[in-house]
C-alpha positions, 0 to 999 in steps of 0.5 A, a space after each residue: 085088768 078087773 079085780 076080783 076077791 074070794 069071799 072069806 069069813 074072818 068077820 062072820 058072814 053077814 058083816 062080811 057081806 056088809 063090808 062088800 059095799 066098802 069093796 065096791 067103792 074101792 074098785 072091786 069088780 067081782 066077788 067069788 063064793 066057794 062051794 066044795 063041801 061047805 055050805 052051799 054057794 047059792 043061798 049066800 050069792 043070793 044074799 049078796 045080790 041083795 046087799 050090793 049094787 054094782 059088784 058082779 057075783 060069781 060062784 067059785 065054783 058049783 060042782 058039775 055033778 051035784 045039780 042036773 044041767 037044767 037046775 044049774 041053768 035055772 039057778 044061774 038065771 035066777 041068780 042073774 035075776 035077783 042081781 040085775 044081770 051081774 052073776 057069773 056061773 063058775 063051774 068045775 068038775 071038783 074031784 073024785 074025793 068030794 063028788 064020790 065021797 060027799 055026793 055019792 055020784 060017780 065021777 065020770 067023763 068030766 070033760 064031756 059033762 061039762 060040754 053037754 052042760 054048757 050047751 043044755 044051759 044056754 038052750 034053757 037060757 034062750 028059752 028053747 024047748 028042752 030037748 037034748 041028745 047027749 052022751 050023759 044027758 038025754 032030755 026028755 028023759 027016755 023011758 021012765 014013766 014015759 010022760 016027760 015033756 020037752 019044756 021051756 023056762 017059764 020066765 025070761 032071763 035077764 040075759 039069754 047068755 049068762 057068762 060061764 067060767 070054767 075052773 080048769 087045769 088039765 089040757 083037755 079041760 082047758 082046751 074045751 074051756 077056750 072053746 066054749 066059756 067066757 072065761 077060765 080060772 086055773 089054780 096056782 097060776 104062774 105066768 112064766 109057765 103059763 104059755 109052756 103048760 097051757 098055750 097049745 091047749 088054749 090055742 087049739 080051743 080058741 081056734 074053734 071059738 065062737 067070736 060071739 063069746 068075745 075074748 076069753 076072760 083069764 082069771 088068776 087067783 093070788 094072795 095079796 099083801 103089799 109092804 116091805 115087811 110081808 114076805 113072812 105071810 107067805 108062810 100062811 099059804 103053805 098048808 093050802 098049797 100042801 093040801 092041794 098038791 098033797 092031799 086032793 086025791 090019791 097017787 095018780 088021780 091028784 090033778 093039782 100034783 100033776 100041775 106042780 110036776 108039769 111046772 117042773 117040781 117033780 121031785 117036790 110034788 112027789 115028797 109033798 104028796 108022800 109026806 101029806 098021805 102019810 099024815 105028816 101035814 106040817 112036813 108036807 107044808 114045809 116041803 112046798 118050794 118057796 119059789 112056787 109060793 113067791 111066783 103064784 102070790 102077790 106078796 111082797 113090796 109094791 115094786 115086786 107086786 107091780 112086776 107080778 101084775 104086769 107078768 100076769 098081764 103079759 101072760 094074758 090074765 084079764 082078771 086077778 082074783 085076790 085074797 087080801 091078807 091083813 088083820 082088819 077090814 080097813 087094811 083089807 080095803 086099803 090093799 084093794 084099793 092098792 091093787 086096783 091102782 096097780 092094775 089100772 
């Protein structure tokens, strides 16, 4: 199994990036840089590429609505170039609150747009003249000045297929991901529920998958702490779980709330959402089931973590994207070394 880590900034960005060299030596395989409505991920990824040597770097994720398909392709090719072929293009639809609220772009047809973007990106990377007729993207643009030309990328990319990982939890989106992408990154992944919730979608997508894509890389996220006295750290992830399940969308349009319901937490998901949307965030966090926090984490004794890693492996996970929870760089580094040993 590969070990990934989400970049976090407790020590400041530049110092955190300097510390990545230590994580490389400890066996970290890939680092993910988020982009929601924070600083953009691309500038940070470029900086990381210059300061690391072996580590793969991934956007985790770039929203599909905030850049044109051609710009996504150019950006991925550029980051792959400056990193000597170490970039992974993480994409996702995000949600209406961010896309319409922050970017001012209609949140429409995420599935069809994702498919078209993947197809366009791969045409750009193959240096084909960019002509595309889709439902949402037509290149060159019809109308306008009438001067649009079918151009091809000037530079020759390091690779003609940059790996694409899609963040997806809805059945149709997961099916599309299993068909078209190199990797799949679900959130709040429970290995015991994965087959029940996503098995059909994964099978349907893989049935149409091009063998040239290889096996689907399944990237599961999990906070990490190992020890006999670390269970109290589960409380640190309650607010995030409440934010997503309760606050990331309105009633009826919250994908994470839907996932909690599909996991069997219907009443709890409803309560969390009611409390969060009413502004009672601490009560919403308290309502997150402890069982859910335990099962989607790697927080506990070494024996517990070993069992959870095996459960992840058995369910099809090939990359664990961890967030090491510790007070110092040395302690976080030790956690990466231990999870590397456990995963091996």
